[in-house]
C-alpha positions as CSV (number, residue, x, y, z in Angstrom):
1,M,45.7,-15.6,21.4
2,D,48.9,-17.1,23.0
3,Y,50.5,-17.0,19.5
4,Q,49.8,-13.3,19.2
5,V,51.2,-12.5,22.6
6,N,54.3,-14.6,21.9
7,E,54.7,-12.8,18.6
8,L,54.6,-9.4,20.4
9,R,57.0,-10.6,23.0
10,Q,59.4,-11.7,20.3
11,I,59.2,-8.4,18.5
12,L,60.0,-6.5,21.8
13,I,62.8,-8.9,22.8
14,E,64.5,-8.3,19.4
15,A,64.1,-4.5,19.7
16,L,65.5,-4.5,23.2
17,S,68.5,-6.6,22.3
18,D,69.1,-4.4,19.2
19,E,68.9,-1.2,21.3
20,I,71.3,-2.6,24.0
21,N,73.7,-3.6,21.2
22,R,73.3,-0.2,19.4
23,R,74.2,1.6,22.6
24,E,77.2,-0.8,23.1
25,L,76.1,-1.6,26.6
26,K,77.7,-4.5,28.4
27,Q,75.1,-6.8,30.1
28,E,76.0,-5.4,33.5
29,A,75.4,-1.8,32.4
30,A,72.1,-2.7,30.7
31,A,71.0,-4.6,33.8
32,E,71.7,-1.6,36.0
33,L,69.9,0.7,33.6
34,L,66.8,-1.5,33.6
35,G,67.0,-2.4,37.2
36,V,67.3,-6.2,36.6
37,S,70.0,-8.8,37.0
38,Q,72.6,-9.5,34.3
39,A,70.9,-12.9,33.9
40,R,67.7,-11.2,32.7
41,I,69.7,-9.2,30.1
42,S,71.3,-12.5,29.0
43,A,67.7,-13.9,28.6
44,I,66.8,-11.0,26.4
45,H,69.9,-11.5,24.2
46,N,69.1,-15.2,23.9
47,G,65.5,-14.5,22.9
48,R,63.9,-16.3,25.8
49,I,60.4,-14.8,25.5
50,E,58.9,-17.3,27.9
51,D,60.9,-15.6,30.7
52,F,59.1,-12.2,30.4
53,R,55.6,-10.9,30.5
54,L,54.5,-8.5,27.8
55,D,54.0,-5.6,30.2
56,R,57.5,-6.0,31.6
57,L,59.0,-5.9,28.1
58,V,57.1,-2.7,27.3
59,K,58.4,-1.2,30.5
60,F,62.0,-2.1,29.5
61,A,61.4,-0.5,26.1
62,N,60.2,2.7,27.7
63,Q,63.2,2.8,29.9
64,L,65.4,2.6,26.8
65,D,63.4,5.4,25.2
66,L,61.9,3.1,22.6
67,R,58.4,4.0,21.4
68,V,55.9,1.1,21.6
69,T,52.7,1.5,19.6
70,M,49.8,-0.9,19.0
71,S,47.2,-1.1,16.3
72,V,43.9,-3.0,16.5
73,T,42.0,-3.7,13.3
């Protein structure tokens, strides 16, 4: 199960980093938008999944207007 959670966190971290880059946001601007420190944005860009809970990453995605869906089979 931990592997699956880590995989989901990795997918979200990559999507968040891509969206921040697509918007051409500097780390300080992204931090202000998401209500976190610049260091947290750096952690996202560096792919440090261990620094974030899954629910927090989903919240960030929603704040950036990204749609997060899940499928259980």
